N, C-alpha and C positions, 0 to 999 in steps of 0.2 A: 953425331947428325942434332942439331937444333931444330925442334918445331913451332912452327910457325900457325897460329889460328887465327886466319884471317877475318876482320870483319869490319861490316861499314855499318857504321850507327850501333846499334844492338843486335844486326841479323848478320850471321855468320856468313863467311862465304867459300871459303874454302883451309886447306891444311897445305900449306906450303916446307918444303924442308933446304933447310941451308947449313954455310958452316959458321963460326963466332968470329972465322978470319976475314969476312966480308964485308965491302965497303956496305953504309946506309944508301952511298947513292947510284950501287948495282943494285942492291937488296927493292928498290925503290922501282929500278926499271922492272927487274924479273917478277915484280907483284902487280905492277902495273897491267903488263901487257900479259899477264893469264886473267889479271882481270876483268880488262876491257874485249879479249877475247871471250872469255865465256859470256859476255853480254853480247857478242857480236854472234855467236853459238841462237841465243835465244832468240835476236831477231829473227834469224834467219828460221828457227824454228815456229816462229808467230809468224810466219807469213807462208810455210808450207800446208797447212789447210787449205786454207783461199789457193794454192796453186792447185791443189790434188782437187778441189772441189769445183775450182770456177777459171781453172786454165793459168795460163798470160795473160798481165797488165797492158792493160790499154794507154794508149800511147797517153800524155799528161793533157794533151789541148781534147780529148777525147772522155775523160774520165768524168764521172758525173750525169754526162747528156745521155736524154732517152736516144731511143731509136729515130724517132720522128726531128728531132735535133740535125741529131748526126747524119741525117737525108737532108735535109734541109741547108746544113751546112759545105755540104758533098764532103766527108772525110774518111778517109778510108785506112782503116788498119792496114800498116804494110809488112807488118810481120806476121797475121795471124796464118799465112799460106806458107810462110818459111818457120813457122816455129810448130811443129804439129806432132801430140807425145807420139810413142811409138803405140803399136796397134791401135792407132786410131785414134777420134776425137768423141767423146758424147757431149752433146749440147746441155749446160746446167744454166741460165741466166743468171748472172748476180745481179741480185737488186740492187746495189748500190752502183753499179755502173762502175766498176772500178777493174773490173778482167774481164777478158770475153766471150766467157761463157763456154767455150768449148776444151771441156776437162777430159783428162784421163783417163781411160775405163780402169772398170774395176781392179784389175792385177796390179795397175802401174799406179792406183789409187795408194793402194794395200802399201805397197813397193817405198813408197814415199813416206807416208805414214809411220811406219816400222824403223824405217832411218833414221826418222824425227827424233820416238823415242828414245834409239839408241844412243843417239849423238845426246841430247838432252841428259841420258842417265850417267852420260860418261862424265860430263861438268858439273854434278847436280852438287845439289848443298847438302842431298843425305850423305857424301861422300863424307863428311865429316862426321858425322855420327857411326861411319862402318870404320874411322880412321883410315882412310885412304887419302892419302897425298895426290894433287894434283901438279899435273905439269905442264910446260908450255908444250910439250910433245901431244899431250893427250888432248888439249885445246886444237892441235892441227889435225889429230885423228880423228875429232869429230867435225871438224873442216871438212875433210877429207872423207868421211863416209856421205857428208852430203849434198858434198859435191860431186860424187862419184852416182849416188842417186837419180839427180838433179840431169846427169851425160846421161844414164841407162833411160832417162823416162823421156828425153829431148836431147835426142842425139845431134841435130843441129843448132843445140843452144836455145836460151830466152833472151827477149829482146835486151839493148842493152840501156832500155831504161826501167826492165824489172829489177822491182828491191831487192831478189835473193842473188841474180847474177853482179848487180852493184856493191854488192854485200862481198862475195865472194871472190870479187874481184879489188878490193878495199877502192870502191869509188862510190862509196855510199855518201850520201849527204843528208848530215843528222841535223843541220842548222834551223831552230826554232821548233822542233820538235820537243815531248817528253824523254826523248830515248838519250838526246843530247844531253841530259843535268844529270844521268848516269856515268857517263864516261870520265875517265879521269886521265888526262895527259900525259906521260911521262914526267914533262918536265914541271908541272904544277902541282904531284902528289908526292902525299906528305904520310910520312909513317909515325903511329902516337902508339906509347907502352909504358902501361904504368903512370898514365897523365903526363906523359914527357913527348915533345916531339922528337926524333932521333935526327940529330943534322946530317945533313948532308960532310960528305968532309968527314966525319966520322967512321969506327967502325961496328960493328954490329957487338963484340968485346963489349968496349969501351961503355956498354950499357948492362949486359947482362953478366958480365966475367967472362971467363976461359972457360966454361963447364960446357962441354960439346952435348951432353944429354938433360937439355933444357925444352920443357915448354911451357910459354909465353902466348898469350893474345896480343896481337898487335892488332890496331885500328885505320885502315885505308883511307884518307882524308882529299878532298880538292884544297889548295893551296887558299887562303882568305876564307874560310867557314867557319875559323876558329877548334877551338879544342873538341874533341870528340866526347859523349859521357863518359863518366869511369864504369870500370863493370862491376855490377851487382856483388857486395860480401859474398850473399846467397846464390848459386844456380839455379835456373830454373828447374832442373831436375831437383836438386836438392829441395828446392820450397816445395815444391809437389810431395816429396816424402814426407816433409816436415807436416803439408797441413794433414797428409793422408794418416799421420799418425796421431795427430791431434782427435780429427775427427774419431779414430777407431774408440781415443782414451775417453773422448765423451760421449760414448755410446755405450763402454763399458761402464763408466759412473752414472749412465742413464740406469741400468740395471740393476748394481748395487741400491742406487738410491728403491729401484721398485721392490730388492729382497727385502730392505729393511723400512718396508711399509706396514703399519701398525694397528692400522684402521681394524682388523680381525681381533682387537679386543672387547672391540662394541658388539660383539657375534656373542648369543646369548651359553651358546658351547664354553664358550669363553669367562663363562662369570663363574668367581671361584666361592662366590655367597650361595650358589641356586642351593645347592644339594642341602646346604641348614635351611635356608626359609621352605624349605621342601617340609621337612622335618617339623618344621613351628607352623608348618599350616599357612604360610604368607605366600603364598602363590596365588596368581590369578586374582585376586583380589581389586574391587572397584570401587569407587567411593561414591559412584553417583544412585540413587535410587533400584531398587531391584525389579 
């Protein structure tokens, strides 16, 4: 199997295995699905702490308003009494006015945060260092873990406008957000290797040959963004080792310089003529008047 080290820019994303006879079209789809799936998991995990601390999201027309404004406008969160966390709610006001403040109890809160950490670890960039290849099944497993935790804590479900529910139901609207810039639609995705774009309609073996035991670095890019930067000749780890070697060598040279110091030759005990002058009575001579 060919192992692809997928990067976005200079940042490692994940490892992916495939065969040399796979078409570039299929490869782009598979890589883009995993890449975008990991982004979805990250977006959900970024909302999980807020859900655990401040409860469900308020309706859009109530977000950011003060209690007095909500009262004056006679607005009401109709989902507040429907979406009650298991074990009852604990009130903790959301200072930015985005959530209703009816947070889950301590046990349910810990469940949400623990599941969030497990899901993030499953598709983490650290899997590259561990030499673990990420698959779409792993991404789905992470999403299922998050979905299951939400269902346990909120048996009646989340409000339809809650971003976590929208993400889990693939109804999210990312237009105008920073997160939308990271997403790469499958039809707009490009893969680059060795400063060359892999053209749709060709196969992977047209670029890397038929050796099935190959490891290459591939960069994913959105169409129209130009060629990504080349890979550095020396990897980051190799660069660190080189700098460490140079530092140690410099310290060794400093010690050698200190060892070769000949300032001791100016000392009285190192004077080779001292004994001769003593016999001749030439020591302790003062030229001034006594």
